[in-house]
MITI-557656 format. One line per field, with one value per residue: residue number from 1; residue in one letter; x, y negated, z of N, C-alpha, C, CB in turn. Coordinates in steps of 0.05 Angstrom, whole numbers. Atoms other than C-alpha are relative to their C-alpha. Glycine has a CB too. Example, Ala and Ser with C-alpha at 12.3 -4.5 7.8 and 13.67 -1.06 7.14 Angstrom:
2
k	c(1; 2)
r	c(A; S)
n_c1	c(18; -16)
n_c2	c(24; 24)
n_c3	c(0; -1)
ca_c1	c(246; 273)
ca_c2	c(90; 21)
ca_c3	c(156; 143)
c_c1	c(18; -15)
c_c2	c(-24; -22)
c_c3	c(0; 14)
cb_c1	c(-20; 9)
cb_c2	c(-1; -9)
cb_c3	c(25; -29)
This chain:
157
k	c(1; 2; 3; 4; 5; 6; 7; 8; 9; 10; 11; 12; 13; 14; 15; 16; 17; 18; 19; 20; 21; 22; 23; 24; 25; 26; 27; 28; 29; 30; 31; 32; 33; 34; 35; 36; 37; 38; 39; 40; 41; 42; 43; 44; 45; 46; 47; 48; 49; 50; 51; 52; 53; 54; 55; 56; 57; 58; 59; 60; 61; 62; 63; 64; 65; 66; 67; 68; 69; 70; 71; 72; 73; 74; 75; 76; 77; 78; 79; 80; 81; 82; 83; 84; 85; 86; 87; 88; 89; 90; 91; 92; 93; 94; 95; 96; 97; 98; 99; 100; 101; 102; 103; 104; 105; 106; 107; 108; 109; 110; 111; 112; 113; 114; 115; 116; 117; 118; 119; 120; 121; 122; 123; 124; 125; 126; 127; 128; 129; 130; 131; 132; 133; 134; 135; 136; 137; 138; 139; 140; 141; 142; 143; 144; 145; 146; 147; 148; 149; 150; 151; 152; 153; 154; 155; 156; 157)
r	c(M; R; V; T; E; K; L; T; F; N; D; Y; W; L; N; P; V; F; H; D; K; R; P; I; R; N; G; S; K; K; M; M; V; G; D; N; I; Y; H; R; D; P; G; R; Q; V; W; T; Q; A; D; S; H; H; S; N; E; D; G; S; V; N; E; H; N; L; A; N; D; T; Q; V; D; A; V; L; V; S; N; H; F; Y; Y; F; G; Q; A; A; P; D; L; P; P; P; I; V; K; A; L; G; Y; K; N; K; R; G; Y; R; R; F; D; L; E; G; P; A; R; L; L; V; D; W; L; E; E; E; C; K; S; L; L; N; L; V; A; G; D; P; F; D; F; S; N; S; S; A; R; Y; S; V; A; T; N; R; V; T; D)
n_c1	c(-31; -18; -26; -18; -22; -13; -25; -3; -6; -29; 2; 26; -20; -26; 6; -3; 27; 21; -15; 21; 22; -10; 7; -24; 19; 1; 11; 29; 22; -5; -26; 10; 18; 2; 6; -21; -6; -24; -34; -16; -23; -12; -24; 2; 26; 30; 15; -3; 21; -10; 20; 33; 33; 9; -27; 3; 5; -29; -10; -17; 6; 14; -27; 31; -3; -21; 4; 29; 0; -15; 12; 0; -20; 11; 27; 22; -3; 20; 6; 33; 10; 22; -5; 23; -4; 28; 22; 13; 36; 15; 8; 19; 8; 7; -33; -22; 8; -20; -26; 2; -16; 2; -25; -17; -21; -17; -1; 17; -3; 17; 7; 17; 19; 24; 15; -15; 2; 19; -8; -23; 21; 17; -22; -11; 19; 16; -28; -29; -24; -12; -26; -21; 1; 7; 20; 13; -21; 3; 13; -15; -23; -3; -14; -19; -20; 7; -13; 7; -9; -1; 24; 30; 4; 4; -29; 5; -9)
n_c2	c(-13; 10; 8; -9; 13; 24; 4; 36; -22; -16; -26; -13; -20; -20; -13; -18; 2; 20; -4; -15; 24; 20; -11; -6; 4; -29; -17; -4; 21; 10; 13; 23; 23; 16; 35; 8; 3; 21; 7; 19; 0; 8; 23; 36; 7; 9; -15; -16; -6; -27; -7; -9; 23; 24; 11; 11; -21; -13; -9; 25; 23; 17; 9; 3; -9; 3; 23; -1; -18; 6; 17; 3; -21; -15; -21; -4; -29; -10; -29; -3; 14; -13; 9; -13; 3; -8; -3; 24; -4; 32; 12; 6; 30; 9; 11; 9; 25; 12; 11; 17; -10; 7; -16; 15; -7; 19; -11; 20; -7; 2; -12; -26; 6; 19; -18; -12; -25; -22; -19; -26; -13; -3; -16; -20; -18; -13; -7; -7; -24; 10; 20; -2; -13; 17; -10; -6; 18; 27; 12; 5; -21; -3; 19; 5; 4; 23; 19; 23; 29; 22; 13; 1; -2; -34; -20; -6; -22)
n_c3	c(-8; -20; 8; -17; 8; 14; 10; 13; 25; -5; -18; 10; 27; -9; -23; 19; -4; 16; 21; 20; 4; 21; 22; 18; 25; 12; -14; -2; 2; -30; 0; 14; -14; -29; -7; -9; 20; -10; -15; 14; 8; -27; 7; 10; -11; 21; 13; 23; 6; 19; 19; -17; 11; -12; 19; 29; 27; 10; -25; -12; -18; -2; -23; -13; -19; -26; -17; -21; -12; -13; -10; -34; 12; -25; 15; -20; 3; -17; -2; -1; 24; 14; 25; 20; 28; 9; -18; -26; -10; -1; -37; -13; 5; -20; -4; 21; -5; -13; -1; 26; 16; 27; 14; 18; -6; -20; -33; -17; -28; -19; -29; -9; -18; 20; 22; 11; -21; 10; 22; -13; -22; 15; 14; -16; 5; 23; 21; -17; 7; 21; -15; 10; 29; 27; 4; 34; 6; 0; 20; 35; -3; 25; 10; -20; 11; 9; -7; -17; 20; -16; 16; 1; -23; 4; 12; 32; 14)
ca_c1	c(2368; 2404; 2462; 2515; 2573; 2608; 2662; 2703; 2705; 2779; 2760; 2700; 2752; 2806; 2770; 2773; 2698; 2673; 2715; 2658; 2618; 2666; 2634; 2661; 2629; 2640; 2616; 2546; 2482; 2502; 2577; 2556; 2518; 2565; 2566; 2639; 2664; 2703; 2769; 2816; 2887; 2932; 2993; 2957; 2888; 2842; 2788; 2781; 2724; 2720; 2680; 2602; 2533; 2552; 2619; 2613; 2598; 2672; 2684; 2716; 2703; 2636; 2662; 2573; 2568; 2630; 2619; 2546; 2563; 2625; 2593; 2603; 2667; 2620; 2589; 2534; 2539; 2486; 2480; 2407; 2374; 2313; 2328; 2261; 2285; 2219; 2192; 2168; 2103; 2055; 2051; 1996; 1965; 1957; 2038; 2051; 2008; 2038; 2099; 2083; 2117; 2139; 2181; 2235; 2314; 2362; 2348; 2296; 2305; 2261; 2250; 2237; 2192; 2142; 2112; 2172; 2165; 2103; 2137; 2200; 2138; 2110; 2177; 2198; 2132; 2104; 2185; 2220; 2243; 2266; 2318; 2383; 2366; 2351; 2283; 2278; 2324; 2341; 2288; 2320; 2365; 2354; 2385; 2442; 2489; 2461; 2491; 2470; 2457; 2471; 2424; 2368; 2376; 2360; 2398; 2401; 2408)
ca_c2	c(-1913; -1933; -1958; -1917; -1944; -2003; -2006; -2058; -2030; -2014; -1961; -1939; -1920; -1898; -1850; -1779; -1770; -1818; -1798; -1754; -1827; -1856; -1854; -1816; -1838; -1780; -1739; -1709; -1756; -1754; -1766; -1826; -1864; -1871; -1932; -1927; -1974; -2034; -2048; -2089; -2092; -2073; -2124; -2186; -2172; -2177; -2144; -2085; -2055; -1982; -1969; -1960; -1982; -2045; -2062; -2085; -2033; -2028; -2011; -2077; -2124; -2152; -2209; -2225; -2170; -2168; -2232; -2212; -2148; -2171; -2228; -2199; -2138; -2091; -2022; -2001; -1917; -1878; -1804; -1814; -1834; -1818; -1811; -1801; -1826; -1804; -1769; -1829; -1816; -1866; -1905; -1919; -1986; -2012; -2011; -2037; -2096; -2108; -2111; -2155; -2114; -2142; -2102; -2142; -2132; -2146; -2129; -2156; -2150; -2136; -2127; -2062; -2090; -2126; -2084; -2046; -2001; -1970; -1952; -1918; -1888; -1867; -1838; -1797; -1760; -1753; -1742; -1712; -1647; -1694; -1734; -1733; -1699; -1720; -1704; -1726; -1759; -1831; -1868; -1884; -1819; -1808; -1869; -1856; -1874; -1940; -2012; -2069; -2133; -2200; -2231; -2198; -2182; -2099; -2036; -2027; -1967)
ca_c3	c(2388; 2449; 2446; 2482; 2451; 2426; 2379; 2343; 2259; 2262; 2322; 2285; 2223; 2256; 2306; 2271; 2299; 2249; 2195; 2154; 2155; 2100; 2041; 1981; 1911; 1878; 1925; 1946; 1956; 2034; 2023; 1982; 2034; 2091; 2134; 2157; 2109; 2143; 2170; 2171; 2146; 2207; 2176; 2154; 2194; 2130; 2110; 2072; 2042; 2020; 1961; 1978; 1962; 1998; 1940; 1870; 1808; 1795; 1869; 1883; 1944; 1952; 1986; 2006; 2037; 2076; 2103; 2124; 2149; 2186; 2217; 2292; 2293; 2332; 2310; 2353; 2368; 2393; 2421; 2436; 2379; 2329; 2259; 2216; 2149; 2097; 2156; 2199; 2239; 2234; 2302; 2339; 2313; 2376; 2393; 2325; 2341; 2405; 2382; 2323; 2280; 2212; 2161; 2145; 2140; 2206; 2276; 2328; 2403; 2452; 2526; 2550; 2604; 2551; 2484; 2468; 2532; 2497; 2435; 2484; 2528; 2458; 2417; 2478; 2482; 2416; 2386; 2442; 2398; 2347; 2396; 2364; 2301; 2226; 2219; 2140; 2095; 2085; 2050; 1986; 1993; 1917; 1900; 1934; 1882; 1872; 1897; 1939; 1893; 1922; 1861; 1870; 1947; 1929; 1921; 1845; 1803)
c_c1	c(3; 22; 18; 23; 7; 22; 10; 0; 21; -2; -21; 16; 18; -11; -10; -30; -22; 7; -12; -22; 15; -9; 24; -16; -1; -4; -32; -12; 14; 37; 6; 1; 22; 7; 27; 27; 16; 17; 12; 32; 23; 26; -11; -33; -27; -11; -7; -33; 0; -21; -16; -12; 8; 27; -9; -6; 28; 11; 9; -18; -31; -7; -40; -7; 18; 0; -21; 5; 21; 0; 11; 24; -12; -17; -9; 1; -21; -2; -27; -19; -25; 6; -28; -2; -36; -21; -11; -25; 0; 5; -24; -8; 0; 34; 5; -15; 8; 30; 7; 20; -9; 26; 13; 33; 11; -16; -21; 9; -19; -4; -17; -18; -22; -8; 18; 2; -19; 4; 29; -21; -12; 17; 7; -19; -5; 32; 20; 10; 12; 27; 20; 5; -9; -25; -5; 22; -3; -25; 0; 26; 5; 7; 31; 32; 0; 12; -19; 5; -6; -29; -23; -11; -16; 23; -11; 7; 25)
c_c2	c(-12; 3; 10; 2; -23; 2; -19; 27; 14; 20; 18; 15; 6; 27; 31; 6; -10; 0; 6; -21; -17; 10; 13; -9; 20; 27; 15; -23; -1; -5; -25; -23; -2; -21; -5; -12; -27; 6; -19; 10; -1; -25; -18; 1; -13; 17; 14; 11; 19; 5; 12; -11; -28; -16; 0; 25; 9; 11; -20; -15; -10; -25; -9; 19; 13; -21; 5; 22; -1; -15; 5; 33; 21; 20; 12; 33; 8; 31; 1; -26; 16; -12; 10; 0; -1; 11; -14; 10; -20; -8; -3; -34; -16; -15; -16; -29; -23; -10; -26; 6; -11; 13; -16; 6; -17; 15; -19; 16; -5; 8; 23; -1; -9; 30; 24; 20; 22; 4; 18; 24; 31; 19; 20; 22; 14; 20; 10; 27; -13; -15; 17; 18; -9; 15; -11; -21; -29; -2; 1; 12; -2; -27; -4; 2; -33; -30; -21; -28; -27; -19; 4; 11; 37; 11; 4; 31; 1)
c_c3	c(27; -2; 19; -8; -13; -15; -25; -36; 2; 24; -11; -29; 9; 15; -21; 8; -20; -27; -23; -6; -23; -25; -29; -28; -20; 13; 4; 10; 38; 3; -10; 12; 36; 5; 14; -23; -2; 21; -5; 4; 23; 0; 6; 12; -21; 2; -13; 0; -11; -20; 9; -13; 13; -20; -32; -8; -5; 28; 14; 26; -6; 20; 18; 20; 20; 19; 20; 19; 25; 16; 35; -6; 21; -21; 20; 1; 14; 9; 13; -20; -21; -29; -18; -27; -20; 12; 23; 1; -2; 30; 7; -8; 20; 13; -22; -1; 21; 1; -28; -26; -32; -20; -17; 1; 26; 24; 9; 31; 15; 28; 7; 21; -16; -20; -5; 20; -2; -19; 7; 3; -33; -6; 26; 10; -17; -20; 22; -14; -20; 19; -5; -23; -26; -5; -34; -9; 0; -25; -28; 1; -38; -15; 14; -19; -6; 22; 11; -24; 10; -15; 6; 28; 1; -5; -29; -12; -18)
cb_c1	c(31; -3; 2; -5; 9; 7; 6; 51; 3; 26; -7; -29; 10; 22; -27; 24; -2; 0; 16; -16; -7; 31; -17; 11; 7; 23; 8; -8; -44; -14; 16; -25; -46; 11; -30; 6; -21; -11; 22; -7; 0; 13; 13; 5; 7; -1; -7; 29; -11; 4; 6; -11; -40; 0; 30; 26; -15; 24; 19; 5; 23; -12; 37; -21; -9; 27; -5; -32; 1; 11; -33; -45; 39; -20; 8; -32; 26; -22; 21; -9; 29; -32; 30; -21; 22; 0; 2; -3; -15; -40; 8; 7; -24; -17; 24; 1; -20; -1; 20; 6; 0; -1; -7; -5; 15; -3; 34; -42; 20; -15; -13; 16; 8; 18; -6; 22; -6; -23; 5; 18; -37; -12; 28; 11; -15; -20; 15; -4; -9; -23; -1; 12; -14; 25; -21; -43; 9; 32; 3; 6; -12; -23; -17; -5; 1; -31; 16; 22; -14; 35; -1; -12; -17; -16; 7; 18; -20)
cb_c2	c(-10; 8; -28; 21; 13; -17; 22; -33; -13; -23; -8; -26; -11; -18; -20; 23; -13; -32; 16; 28; -21; -5; -22; 37; -23; 4; -10; 22; 12; 28; 13; 3; 16; 9; -10; 23; 4; -25; 16; -31; -21; 30; -4; -10; -23; -4; -2; 26; -14; 31; 12; -7; 13; -1; 25; -15; -16; -25; 21; -25; -25; 12; -40; 4; 7; -2; -25; 8; 18; -2; 3; 4; -6; -21; 25; -14; 12; -7; 16; -3; -6; -6; 12; -10; 31; 14; 19; -38; 10; 1; -30; 7; -4; 25; 22; 19; 4; 10; 29; -28; 30; -33; 26; -31; -2; -40; -5; 0; -12; 7; -19; 20; -19; -36; -17; -14; -11; -1; -18; -9; -36; -18; -21; -13; -6; -33; -31; 7; 32; -20; -8; 5; 19; 2; -8; -11; 5; -17; -20; -36; 40; 11; -21; 25; 18; 5; -9; 0; -1; -17; 7; 19; -29; 9; 38; -21; 6)
cb_c3	c(-22; 19; -3; 9; -9; 17; -4; 14; -26; 8; 31; -7; -27; 24; 23; 2; 20; 9; 4; 13; 32; -1; -6; 2; -15; -11; 16; 17; -13; 25; -13; -7; 4; 18; 23; 16; -14; 10; -4; 11; -16; 12; -26; -47; 23; -31; -3; 3; -8; 19; -19; 31; 21; 40; 3; -16; -30; -17; -1; -28; -6; -1; -14; -21; -4; -9; -15; -15; -18; -6; -10; 25; 3; 28; -22; -12; 9; -13; 17; 39; -17; 13; -11; 4; -8; -15; 7; -7; 27; -7; 10; 28; -11; 16; 0; -34; 3; 13; -1; 9; 5; -1; -16; 6; -23; -3; 19; -10; 12; -10; 14; 7; 20; -26; -29; -8; 26; -1; -28; 38; 17; -15; -13; 22; 2; -24; -19; 38; -11; -20; 36; 17; 1; -29; 25; -10; -24; -6; 3; -12; 18; -7; 2; 26; -22; -3; -20; 31; -31; -1; -24; -26; 10; -24; 18; -17; -15)
């Protein structure tokens, strides 16, 4: 993903372009897992968490997820991305090794003049037909009704 826009959570929440990314827990699988879940109450400036996979089972605010997810008031948006989901291609082992890849939660930052350039060049050549498309459902799409558990640090059914 190439970041093409940086918004505040409120800008993301209020922009009609992103309203379809708000979760609807009794909707389709796609509707259940929307990521437009945080905004600040305009009067009190208190964070609001929409009922989502990041909420408690009863739909109430999960304070752990709220604190973790809103550490920085920024949503990164892209109009230049690859989304593979369950259809992710196997990366060439030399690229994986050069990046020092470890499968973990969070993010990593790479200098594009270093090993990351190998990955970007490979993606742009091998996957150019998939630019800005959804190639496959999310990895855990069958668990779209699940919620994140702080106790187990996992998505639970």
